[in-house]
N, C-alpha and C positions, 0 to 999 in steps of 0.2 A: 823421429823428432817429437818432443812433448808438446801437446797442444795446450795453449793457455785457456783456462776456463772462462766462459763468457759470464759477465756479471749480470745479476738480476736485481730489479728494484724491490726493496723490502716494503711492500705496501706503499703508503704515501709518507713514509718516514723521512724521505729525502736521502736515505742510505741505499747505495748500490753495493751488493755483496756478491762474492764468488759463491757458486751454488752448493758448497759444502761448508759447514760451520764446525770448528773444532770444539768438542765437548771437554771443557776444562775441569771436570770433576776428578780426573786422574792426577792432576798436578798436586804434588805434595802428598799423594796417597799411594797409588800403584806406580806412579812415575816420580822418581826422586828428582832433586834439583838439576843435576847435569842432564838427565834424560829429558826432563821437561823443557829445558833450554834447547836441547837438540831437536825436539819435536816441534817447538815453535819456530825455530830457525828453518827447518825443512818445510813446514807448512807455508810460511810466507814466501820462501824462495820458489815454491811450486806455483805461486800466483794466487794463493788464497789469502783471505784477509779478515774473516770474522771469527772471533773467539768468544765462546759462551761460557759463563761461569755463574756463581751465585755466592752470596755472603756466607751461606751455610756450608759450603764445600770446604773441608770434609769433616764436619762436626761429628759424624757417625763413627769415626775412628777413635779408639781409646787414646786418650791423651790430647786429642785435638779439641779446639774450642770453636771452630769455624773460622773462615777467613784465610785458611792456608792456601787455597787455590788463587784467590785474588792477590795475596801477598807475593806468591811466586811469579804471577803474570806481571805484577808491578816491578818486581826486581828485574825481570827479563826486559821490560820496556825501558827501564833506566839504563841497563847494561848495554842494550843494543841501539838505543836512540831511535826506535821505530814506531813511536806513538802515531805519527801521521800515516803510517802504512797499514794500520789495522783499525778495525771497528771492535770496540769492547762492549760486549753484551753481558750484563749481570742482572741479578734478581734480588728482590727484597720481599720479606713477609714470612719466611720460614721461622720456626722456633729457634731462637738463638740463646735460649736460656730463660725466656719469659714463661715457658710452659704451654704456649699456644701460638698458632699462626697470627701474625700481627701486621695489619695494614693501616693502623691508625696514623694520623698525621704526625703525632708526636714521635712515633717509632720511625717512620720514614725519614723525618728530618734528622734524626740521630744516625740511622743506618747508612744514609747516603754519604755522610761525612766520613764514616768509618770505611766504606768501600772506596771512596776517592783517595783516602790516605793510603790504604793498602795497595791500591792500583797505581799509586804515584802519578796521578793525573788530575787535571782540573775539570774534566768532563767525562761523562759516560755516554757512549753513543746510543745504546738502547737499554733503558732501565725497565725491567719487567717485574710485575707483581707475581710472586711465585705460586702461591696457593690462596684460595678464597679465605677471607676472614669474616665469619658470620656475625661477629660482634661489632664490626665497623661498617657504617653505611658506605656504599661505593662513592657517593658524592664527596665524602670527607677524604677518601683516598685520592680521588681524582683532583681535588683542589690542592692537595699537598704535592702531587706530581706536577700539576700545572705550574706551581710556584717554582719548582726545580727547573722546568723548561724555560720559564721566563728569566730565571737567574743565570741561565747558561750552563748549569751544572749537568743537565741531561739534554741530549739532542732530540730524542724521541722516546716514547713509552710503548711498552707491549705488555701482554698478559699471558700467563701460563696456567694450565690446569683448571681453567674456568670453563663452564659449559656454555652452550649457545645462548641460553636465556640470560646468564650473567654478563656475557660479553655484549649482547644486544642492549641490555639495560645500561651498561657503562657507556656505550656509544651514544645512546639517547641522552644520557645526562650531559655528556661532553657537548653535544650539539645544542641542547637546550640552554646550558649555562655558559657556553662560549669557552669551554676549558680544553686543554690539550687532550687529544683522543688517542686511544690505543691504535697503533699502526700495525701491530702484528700479534699473532697468537702462537703459543708453543704447545702443541698437543703431542701425546704419545700416539705414534702412527707408524705402521710399517705393513709389509705384505702379509704378515701373520695377524697382527692386531689392527683390523680395519674399522671396527665399530667404534673405536675410541675417537675417531675423527669424522668418518663418513656419515652423512646424514645432516642434521640441522647445523652442526658446527662448520662443516665444509661448505654447505650451502650459504651460510652467512659470510664466510670468508670470501667466496667467489662473488657474492652479491655486493659486498661493501669494499672489495679490493684490499682486504687485510693481507699482510705478508704472513706466511706460514713457515715456521721453523719446527721441524719434527724432531722429537727425541725418542730414545730407544729405537732408532731407525733400523737396527739389525736385530731387534728383539733379544737384547742381552747376549748376542752371539749365536742365537739359534739359526739365523739366516746366513751365517758365514760359510756354511758347508763343512765346518770343522767336525761337527757331530752328525753322524748319519743315523745312529740308533740310540735309544734310551740307555743302553748298556754303556755307551761311550761317555755319558755324563755322570754315571754313578761314581761317587767318590771324589768328584771334582768340586771346585768352589761354586760352580754354576748349577750343581745338581738341583738345588731347591727351586731355582728360577726356571729350569728347562725341562725337568722330568715329565711334567704333565703336558708338554707340547707335542710329544710324539704320538698323538692320536692319529686317526685315519686322515684327517684334514692336514695335520702338520707334516706327516710323512709324504702326503701327496704334494704339498707345496715344495718340500725339499727336492723331490724327484724332478718336478717340472723346472724348478729353479736351476738345478744342476744341468738339465738338458739345454735350457736356454743359454746358460753360461757357456757351455761347451760349444754351442753353435756360433757364439760370438767371440770365441777365444778369450773369454773373460772368467773371472772367479764368481762364485755364487754371491759373495758380498757385493761385488760391482754390479751384478745384474739386479739384485734386490734394491740397491740404491738408485739405479737407473730407472727402475719401475716407479719408485717413489717420486723421482724428479719429473716424471711424465704425468703425474696425477694432477687433476684440476686444483688450482689454488696453491700448491706446494712451491715454496720459494727455494728452500735449502734444508736438507736433512742435517742434523747434528751427527758427526762421526767422532770417534775417539780412537786412540792407539796408545800403546806403551812402548813401541819401538819404531824407529824411522823406516824400517823395512815394511812393517805392517801399515804404517801411514801411507807410504808411497803406493802400495797396492790398493788401499781404500780410495785414495784421491783420484785414481784412474777412472772411477765411476763418473766423475763430472763430465767426461768427454765421451762416454759410452752411449751410443744412440741405439736403442732397441727398435726393431721393426714393429709395425702395428700388430702383426701376427704374434710376435713374441710377447708384447704387452697384453694382448687379449688372452693369450694362453695362461699367463701368470695370473691375470685377474680372474679367469674362470677357475683355475686350480685353487685359488685362495678364497673363493666364495664360501660363505657359511652354509 
């Protein structure tokens, strides 16, 4: 019998989400429209409810302008009538043709309307600033976001790819000025890349009760167990991302991950995600898939409980 995942509070956003978030960068890129609809159907039917995207997905593809992922999600929401069954998480601030990251009030006011239109909805559940914009004071950004919350266009706000100092400054501004405050952060974090979150940022998240949604949760496929040696990635699309990870530490992580997975009758990907879910502060890793079979396998991680010994073994193996 399939167990229903237990929901977790996403900081003080007022949102409760199942503990795995679907990464929507694949929609309209590596997953075509029928596949994307099938993936979203399967994700929700399995008891999950949070879908993460961004206005810029998938602008990096030749012929794309950005907004492709949001548009496809919006089409699915309209076709299925399931807006009340999901939380939509999207982002603002990436270069959409301006030539730079942009968190100015003027840009946010324009971008949110574009996202709402593409998503075919009247509100975004979590609106996240995607990248820092060194040319815009954080107070200007937060005042713009506060207006969106007050207008009911955004339920809660979050921040992605900002360091601990930037996040703390933002929280201080919101408190001092009485503005909507970031309720969540979205860092790159997994069993292989730990320094990207652990330390000041994790400490801040735990201290202030921020929700934490991790991306690159399987390190671009390195932690899935699909590739055992560097030779296996040569000539693949992932060669550039993964070839340098098969150092002594990387190989050690894969070996221990495989052993822990086998002990738990699980896959390496499931074990890697279960480790993430057990880390202090982590609310929900982002996961992605391009087939329903792959998705079902990944989602099983939400109900996999590793022993303290398993967790300690993985933590020790992945130490720098």
